[in-house]
Structure formats: structure tokens, C-alpha cells
MDTraj code that builds the backbone (N, CA, C; nanometers):
import mdtraj as md
import numpy as np

residues = "VAL GLU ALA GLY LYS ALA PHE LEU ALA CYS HIS ASN SER PRO ALA LYS ASP VAL ALA ASN GLN LEU GLU THR LYS ARG LEU GLU LYS ILE ALA GLU ASN ARG GLY ARG ILE GLY ARG ILE ILE ASP CYS ILE VAL PHE LEU GLY ARG GLN ASN ILE PRO LEU ARG GLY HIS ARG ASP PHE GLY ALA LEU SER LEU PRO GLU HIS ASP GLU ALA SER SER PRO VAL ASN GLN GLY ASN PHE ARG GLU LEU LEU ARG PHE LEU VAL GLN SER GLY ASP LYS ALA LEU GLN ASN HIS LEU GLU ALA SER SER SER ARG ALA THR TYR ILE SER SER ARG THR GLN ASN GLU LEU ILE GLY CYS CYS GLY ASP GLU VAL LEU ALA".split()
xyz = np.array([
    [0.0825, -0.1183, 0.0005],
    [-0.0006, -0.0002, 0.0002],
    [0.0883, 0.1271, 0.0004],
    [0.1916, 0.1261, 0.0829],
    [0.2811, 0.2421, 0.0888],
    [0.3549, 0.2616, -0.0431],
    [0.3967, 0.1509, -0.1044],
    [0.4663, 0.1607, -0.2322],
    [0.3738, 0.2178, -0.3397],
    [0.2478, 0.1791, -0.3343],
    [0.1494, 0.2320, -0.4291],
    [0.1286, 0.3804, -0.4107],
    [0.1220, 0.4234, -0.2843],
    [0.1061, 0.5661, -0.2557],
    [0.2281, 0.6462, -0.3025],
    [0.3455, 0.5902, -0.2793],
    [0.4683, 0.6572, -0.3233],
    [0.4720, 0.6669, -0.4747],
    [0.4286, 0.5593, -0.5442],
    [0.4243, 0.5624, -0.6898],
    [0.3283, 0.6687, -0.7398],
    [0.2095, 0.6740, -0.6803],
    [0.1110, 0.7747, -0.7211],
    [0.1618, 0.9156, -0.6933],
    [0.2298, 0.9335, -0.5803],
    [0.2831, 1.0653, -0.5486],
    [0.3851, 1.1093, -0.6521],
    [0.4725, 1.0168, -0.6940],
    [0.5721, 1.0497, -0.7967],
    [0.5067, 1.0725, -0.9321],
    [0.4029, 0.9939, -0.9596],
    [0.3360, 1.0067, -1.0884],
    [0.2588, 1.1389, -1.0974],
    [0.1932, 1.1766, -0.9870],
    [0.1134, 1.2993, -0.9860],
    [0.1995, 1.4250, -0.9708],
    [0.3161, 1.4117, -0.9108],
    [0.4040, 1.5263, -0.8906],
    [0.5459, 1.4881, -0.9325],
    [0.5739, 1.4936, -1.0635],
    [0.7060, 1.4500, -1.1108],
    [0.8214, 1.5348, -1.0584],
    [0.7951, 1.6551, -1.0126],
    [0.9037, 1.7400, -0.9602],
    [0.9618, 1.6821, -0.8312],
    [0.8865, 1.5985, -0.7613],
    [0.9348, 1.5391, -0.6372],
    [1.0137, 1.4115, -0.6608],
    [1.0144, 1.3599, -0.7815],
    [1.0883, 1.2389, -0.8140],
    [1.2387, 1.2677, -0.8018],
    [1.3108, 1.1768, -0.7382],
    [1.4546, 1.1965, -0.7137],
    [1.5304, 1.2107, -0.8448],
    [1.4997, 1.1278, -0.9427],
    [1.5690, 1.1357, -1.0713],
    [1.5466, 1.2713, -1.1378],
    [1.4257, 1.3222, -1.1301],
    [1.3968, 1.4541, -1.1886],
    [1.4673, 1.5654, -1.1124],
    [1.4762, 1.5531, -0.9807],
    [1.5462, 1.6527, -0.9012],
    [1.6949, 1.6546, -0.9353],
    [1.7531, 1.5354, -0.9499],
    [1.8933, 1.5260, -0.9867],
    [1.9183, 1.5850, -1.1250],
    [1.8296, 1.5553, -1.2191],
    [1.8435, 1.6088, -1.3544],
    [1.8309, 1.7608, -1.3546],
    [1.7371, 1.8138, -1.2755],
    [1.7193, 1.9578, -1.2667],
    [1.8458, 2.0247, -1.2116],
    [1.9019, 1.9683, -1.1061],
    [2.0242, 2.0239, -1.0481],
    [2.1408, 2.0153, -1.1467],
    [2.1484, 1.9047, -1.2211],
    [2.2542, 1.8901, -1.3200],
    [2.2430, 1.9976, -1.4287],
    [2.1215, 2.0219, -1.4762],
    [2.0999, 2.1227, -1.5797],
    [2.1301, 2.2636, -1.5271],
    [2.0962, 2.2890, -1.4001],
    [2.1284, 2.4181, -1.3393],
    [2.2796, 2.4376, -1.3305],
    [2.3521, 2.3320, -1.2946],
    [2.4969, 2.3402, -1.2843],
    [2.5599, 2.3641, -1.4207],
    [2.5067, 2.3002, -1.5245],
    [2.5564, 2.3200, -1.6606],
    [2.5372, 2.4658, -1.7029],
    [2.4187, 2.5193, -1.6760],
    [2.3902, 2.6591, -1.7126],
    [2.4813, 2.7544, -1.6354],
    [2.5057, 2.7255, -1.5078],
    [2.5952, 2.8079, -1.4274],
    [2.7374, 2.8043, -1.4823],
    [2.7861, 2.6869, -1.5172],
    [2.9227, 2.6750, -1.5710],
    [2.9345, 2.7435, -1.7056],
    [2.8314, 2.7340, -1.7892],
    [2.8346, 2.8035, -1.9191],
    [2.8373, 2.9540, -1.9002],
    [2.7630, 3.0025, -1.8013],
    [2.7652, 3.1452, -1.7712],
    [2.9000, 3.1917, -1.7244],
    [2.9658, 3.1086, -1.6412],
    [3.0985, 3.1446, -1.5914],
    [3.1991, 3.1569, -1.7037],
    [3.2039, 3.0573, -1.7875],
    [3.3070, 3.0573, -1.8926],
    [3.2669, 3.1486, -2.0089],
    [3.1384, 3.1815, -2.0191],
    [3.0926, 3.2680, -2.1283],
    [3.1551, 3.4051, -2.1271],
    [3.1668, 3.4656, -2.0081],
    [3.2261, 3.5990, -1.9982],
    [3.3753, 3.5949, -2.0359],
    [3.4403, 3.4850, -1.9970],
    [3.5830, 3.4708, -2.0296],
    [3.6005, 3.4552, -2.1799],
    [3.5139, 3.3761, -2.2421],
    [3.5200, 3.3592, -2.3884],
    [3.4899, 3.4911, -2.4569],
    [3.3937, 3.5678, -2.4050],
    [3.3639, 3.6991, -2.4632],
    [3.4868, 3.7886, -2.4620],
    [3.5642, 3.7861, -2.3540],
    [3.6855, 3.8678, -2.3462],
    [3.7883, 3.8215, -2.4494],
    [3.8040, 3.6913, -2.4644],
    [3.9001, 3.6385, -2.5613],
    [3.8592, 3.6764, -2.7035],
    [3.7305, 3.6636, -2.7349],
    [3.6820, 3.6977, -2.8686],
    [3.6978, 3.8478, -2.8937],
    [3.6679, 3.9302, -2.7940],
    [3.6823, 4.0740, -2.8082],
    [3.8265, 4.1125, -2.8400],
    [3.9194, 4.0601, -2.7626],
    [4.0608, 4.0909, -2.7848],
    [4.1057, 4.0401, -2.9212],
    [4.0573, 3.9252, -2.9622],
    [4.0920, 3.8713, -3.0937],
    [4.0396, 3.9562, -3.2068],
    [3.9156, 4.0036, -3.1941],
    [3.8571, 4.0903, -3.2985],
    [3.9330, 4.2197, -3.3118],
    [3.9813, 4.2722, -3.2003],
    [4.0546, 4.3981, -3.2008],
    [4.2018, 4.3790, -3.2320],
    [4.2415, 4.2524, -3.2530],
    [4.3809, 4.2189, -3.2846],
    [4.4751, 4.2647, -3.1721],
    [4.4304, 4.2448, -3.0492],
    [4.5071, 4.2809, -2.9318],
    [4.5603, 4.1525, -2.8693],
    [4.6893, 4.1453, -2.8390],
    [4.7421, 4.0236, -2.7752],
    [4.6821, 4.0044, -2.6368],
    [4.6608, 3.8798, -2.6006],
    [4.5986, 3.8519, -2.4710],
    [4.6959, 3.8659, -2.3566],
    [4.8148, 3.8180, -2.3729],
    [4.9052, 3.8058, -2.2591],
    [5.0182, 3.9051, -2.2623],
    [5.0597, 3.9377, -2.1411],
    [5.1793, 4.0168, -2.1202],
    [5.2808, 3.9314, -2.0480],
    [5.3846, 3.9911, -1.9956],
    [5.4874, 3.9132, -1.9299],
    [5.4558, 3.8844, -1.7818],
    [5.3425, 3.9306, -1.7336],
    [5.3028, 3.9040, -1.5940],
    [5.1692, 3.8282, -1.5902],
    [5.1448, 3.7456, -1.6878],
    [5.0169, 3.6753, -1.6995],
    [5.0260, 3.5360, -1.6396],
    [5.0280, 3.5292, -1.5066],
    [5.0314, 3.4016, -1.4384],
    [4.9826, 3.4222, -1.2954],
    [4.9453, 3.3141, -1.2309],
    [4.9017, 3.3210, -1.0919],
    [4.7600, 3.3723, -1.0785],
    [4.7231, 3.3972, -0.9544],
    [4.5880, 3.4456, -0.9240],
    [4.5708, 3.5875, -0.9753],
    [4.4487, 3.6169, -1.0171],
    [4.4160, 3.7511, -1.0658],
    [4.3875, 3.8399, -0.9450],
    [4.4568, 3.9523, -0.9348],
    [4.4299, 4.0454, -0.8256],
    [4.3145, 4.1346, -0.8683],
    [4.2051, 4.1224, -0.7970],
    [4.0857, 4.2012, -0.8291],
    [4.0947, 4.3386, -0.7659],
    [4.0368, 4.4401, -0.8328],
    [4.0441, 4.5757, -0.7795],
    [3.9557, 4.5898, -0.6558],
    [4.0055, 4.6693, -0.5631],
    [3.9252, 4.7035, -0.4456],
    [3.8314, 4.8182, -0.4855],
    [3.7352, 4.8458, -0.3991],
    [3.6375, 4.9491, -0.4316],
    [3.7008, 5.0875, -0.4458],
    [3.8021, 5.1153, -0.3654],
    [3.8629, 5.2487, -0.3724],
    [3.9875, 5.2527, -0.4586],
    [4.0272, 5.1390, -0.5144],
    [4.1487, 5.1336, -0.5948],
    [4.1154, 5.1644, -0.7409],
    [4.1786, 5.2639, -0.7979],
    [4.1507, 5.3017, -0.9366],
    [4.2173, 5.2087, -1.0342],
    [4.3381, 5.1690, -1.0071],
    [4.4078, 5.0814, -1.0984],
    [4.5101, 4.9976, -1.0224],
    [4.5514, 4.8912, -1.0841],
    [4.6520, 4.8027, -1.0251],
    [4.7890, 4.8660, -1.0409],
    [4.8766, 4.8508, -0.9450],
    [5.0106, 4.9058, -0.9599],
    [5.0914, 4.8313, -1.0669],
    [5.0518, 4.7093, -1.1008],
    [5.1235, 4.6291, -1.1979],
    [5.0271, 4.5898, -1.3090],
    [5.0669, 4.6137, -1.4337],
    [4.9854, 4.5716, -1.5467],
    [4.9971, 4.4204, -1.5619],
    [4.8827, 4.3503, -1.5634],
    [4.8813, 4.2057, -1.5669],
    [4.8582, 4.1501, -1.7066],
    [4.8605, 4.2317, -1.8083],
    [4.8354, 4.1860, -1.9456],
    [4.6947, 4.2244, -1.9872],
    [4.6708, 4.2292, -2.1172],
    [4.5438, 4.2784, -2.1707],
    [4.4231, 4.1957, -2.1243],
    [4.4345, 4.0641, -2.1315],
    [4.3233, 3.9764, -2.0941],
    [4.2879, 3.9938, -1.9474],
    [4.3860, 3.9880, -1.8614],
    [4.3587, 4.0008, -1.7182],
    [4.3105, 4.1405, -1.6831],
    [4.3657, 4.2419, -1.7473],
    [4.3196, 4.3779, -1.7201],
    [4.1767, 4.3984, -1.7689],
    [4.1393, 4.3332, -1.8793],
    [4.0010, 4.3413, -1.9254],
    [3.9069, 4.2737, -1.8251],
    [3.9490, 4.1603, -1.7701],
    [3.8679, 4.0936, -1.6679],
    [3.8562, 4.1838, -1.5441],
    [3.9665, 4.2457, -1.5041],
    [3.9633, 4.3385, -1.3892],
    [3.8686, 4.4558, -1.4173],
    [3.8729, 4.5079, -1.5404],
    [3.7849, 4.6174, -1.5780],
    [3.6379, 4.5759, -1.5679],
    [3.6054, 4.4570, -1.6158],
    [3.4675, 4.4105, -1.6089],
    [3.4220, 4.3970, -1.4643],
    [3.5070, 4.3446, -1.3787],
    [3.4715, 4.3328, -1.2360],
    [3.4552, 4.4701, -1.1760],
    [3.5438, 4.5625, -1.2080],
    [3.5370, 4.6982, -1.1573],
    [3.4117, 4.7699, -1.2079],
    [3.3665, 4.7329, -1.3270],
    [3.2477, 4.7946, -1.3866],
    [3.1179, 4.7376, -1.3321],
    [3.1272, 4.6352, -1.2489],
    [3.0068, 4.5833, -1.1854],
    [2.9600, 4.4478, -1.2316],
    [3.0426, 4.3716, -1.2994],
    [3.0048, 4.2367, -1.3416],
    [3.0146, 4.1422, -1.2219],
    [2.9039, 4.1296, -1.1482],
    [2.9027, 4.0509, -1.0248],
    [2.9203, 3.9022, -1.0509],
    [2.8664, 3.8509, -1.1623],
    [2.8806, 3.7082, -1.1924],
    [3.0278, 3.6729, -1.2125],
    [3.0990, 3.7549, -1.2869],
    [3.2415, 3.7311, -1.3095],
    [3.3202, 3.7482, -1.1798],
    [3.2845, 3.8485, -1.1016],
    [3.3538, 3.8703, -0.9743],
    [3.3335, 3.7507, -0.8809],
    [3.2108, 3.7018, -0.8721],
    [3.1831, 3.5855, -0.7871],
    [3.2618, 3.4646, -0.8342],
    [3.2677, 3.4448, -0.9653],
    [3.3425, 3.3315, -1.0194],
    [3.4893, 3.3413, -0.9842],
    [3.5489, 3.4571, -1.0036],
    [3.6934, 3.4724, -0.9790],
    [3.7263, 3.4665, -0.8310],
    [3.6359, 3.5126, -0.7444],
    [3.6617, 3.5097, -0.6013],
    [3.6327, 3.3738, -0.5403],
    [3.5263, 3.3087, -0.5861],
    [3.4821, 3.1841, -0.5230],
    [3.5529, 3.0606, -0.5749],
    [3.6010, 3.0653, -0.6978],
    [3.6647, 2.9473, -0.7565],
    [3.8047, 2.9284, -0.6993],
    [3.8457, 2.8024, -0.6964],
    [3.9845, 2.7767, -0.6560],
    [4.0756, 2.8290, -0.7656],
    [4.2003, 2.8479, -0.7308],
    [4.2941, 2.9061, -0.8280],
    [4.3137, 2.8150, -0.9491],
    [4.2793, 2.6895, -0.9385],
    [4.2951, 2.5953, -1.0491],
    [4.1690, 2.5877, -1.1362],
    [4.0636, 2.6572, -1.0994],
    [3.9380, 2.6464, -1.1742],
    [3.8833, 2.7808, -1.2181],
    [3.9694, 2.8793, -1.2383],
    [3.9216, 3.0100, -1.2808],
    [3.9145, 3.0232, -1.4322],
    [3.9790, 2.9338, -1.5045],
    [3.9783, 2.9320, -1.6526],
    [4.0463, 3.0546, -1.7129],
    [4.1488, 3.1063, -1.6466],
    [4.2183, 3.2226, -1.7008],
    [4.3665, 3.1958, -1.7225],
    [4.4107, 3.0715, -1.7055],
    [4.5523, 3.0399, -1.7258],
    [4.5862, 3.0505, -1.8746],
    [4.7147, 3.0611, -1.9036],
    [4.7568, 3.0732, -2.0435],
    [4.7217, 2.9463, -2.1213],
    [4.7302, 2.8315, -2.0581],
    [4.6933, 2.7061, -2.1257],
    [4.5452, 2.7050, -2.1613],
    [4.4614, 2.7448, -2.0663],
    [4.3179, 2.7497, -2.0926],
    [4.2871, 2.8528, -2.2002],
    [4.3556, 2.9674, -2.1976],
    [4.3362, 3.0681, -2.3005],
    [4.3661, 3.0105, -2.4377],
    [4.4758, 2.9361, -2.4495],
    [4.5116, 2.8761, -2.5778],
    [4.4061, 2.7739, -2.6220],
    [4.3536, 2.6946, -2.5294],
    [4.2512, 2.5964, -2.5643],
    [4.1235, 2.6669, -2.6103],
    [4.0860, 2.7748, -2.5418],
    [3.9657, 2.8487, -2.5815],
    [3.9856, 2.9185, -2.7162],
    [4.1045, 2.9701, -2.7406],
    [4.1331, 3.0312, -2.8710],
    [4.1209, 2.9269, -2.9801],
    [4.1739, 2.8076, -2.9557],
    [4.1618, 2.6971, -3.0524],
    [4.0173, 2.6602, -3.0779],
    [3.9367, 2.6529, -2.9722],
    [3.7943, 2.6203, -2.9889],
    [3.7212, 2.7299, -3.0673],
    [3.7510, 2.8562, -3.0385],
    [3.6894, 2.9664, -3.1117],
    [3.7305, 2.9600, -3.2587],
    [3.8576, 2.9309, -3.2841],
    [3.9047, 2.9177, -3.4224],
    [3.8364, 2.8042, -3.4958],
    [3.8150, 2.6916, -3.4266],
    [3.7437, 2.5791, -3.4882],
    [3.6004, 2.6175, -3.5243],
    [3.5349, 2.6962, -3.4379],
    [3.3995, 2.7410, -3.4651],
    [3.3939, 2.8347, -3.5861],
    [3.4921, 2.9213, -3.5980],
    [3.4970, 3.0137, -3.7109],
    [3.5165, 2.9366, -3.8414],
    [3.6030, 2.8364, -3.8385],
    [3.6321, 2.7598, -3.9595],
    [3.5234, 2.6594, -3.9942],
    [3.4377, 2.6264, -3.8986],
    [3.3330, 2.5255, -3.9236],
    [3.2175, 2.5810, -4.0041],
])
top = md.Topology()
chain = top.add_chain()
for i, resn in enumerate(residues, 1):
    res = top.add_residue(resn, chain, resSeq=i)
    for name in ("N", "CA", "C"):
        top.add_atom(name, md.element.get_by_symbol(name[0]), res)
traj = md.Trajectory(xyz[None], top)
């Protein structure tokens, strides 16, 4: 009797089904990850369209984000990183949250990741 009631409850309210809840969370995580990397890809595409090099000679390590009262960084971190800093300074909260909350190995701003994203963008252009 209890199994029948549980079956009817899942049938009448599919949102309560565990499999559907897991799928919903998975889709939300995918959308969140796409949003995170989307801003980074936008910066790479912008710099590429303007024919501006992405990296300078200080393009490594954690990105130092601007403080509220800091107008500019004392050290130029390269075009790509400075563009990310500018976006954060301009109020891009999603990018700021990503850069602050992610571990240093998962920010997607390393030179290796930049090269992989450039390759993917190039493949899309050629396709």
C-alpha cells in the first residue's frame, strides 16, 4: 500500500521524483558553468577581434581584483587580465563571484586554458 502511494505521489508530482530533481540540479549546474566561462570567452573573442594580444609578461598566478577604492593596479597584468579586472570593476558581479569563489585551479584564465579556448573559437569560425 505504501509503495503504491509513493508511486502515485511521484506520478502525480514529477518534480518530487529523485531522478527529476537530480536532472534539474545537473542542468542548473551546466547553465551556471556556461555562464561562468561565457564571460571569459567573450573577453578572448573581443581581444581577438581587435587584434590585441591577450598576454603580457606578468600573466600568471591568481588575478588580483580591484578594491572598491582602488583606481588601478600598480602592476599591469596583461590585456586579458586587465580586461577581466575592468569588467569586475564595472560591476560584473557574476564574473567577480566566479573569480573570487573558484579555486585558483578552476578560474579558466591560465595561459593554457586561453590557448585551448582560442583553438575552440578558431574551430567554430572555420566550421
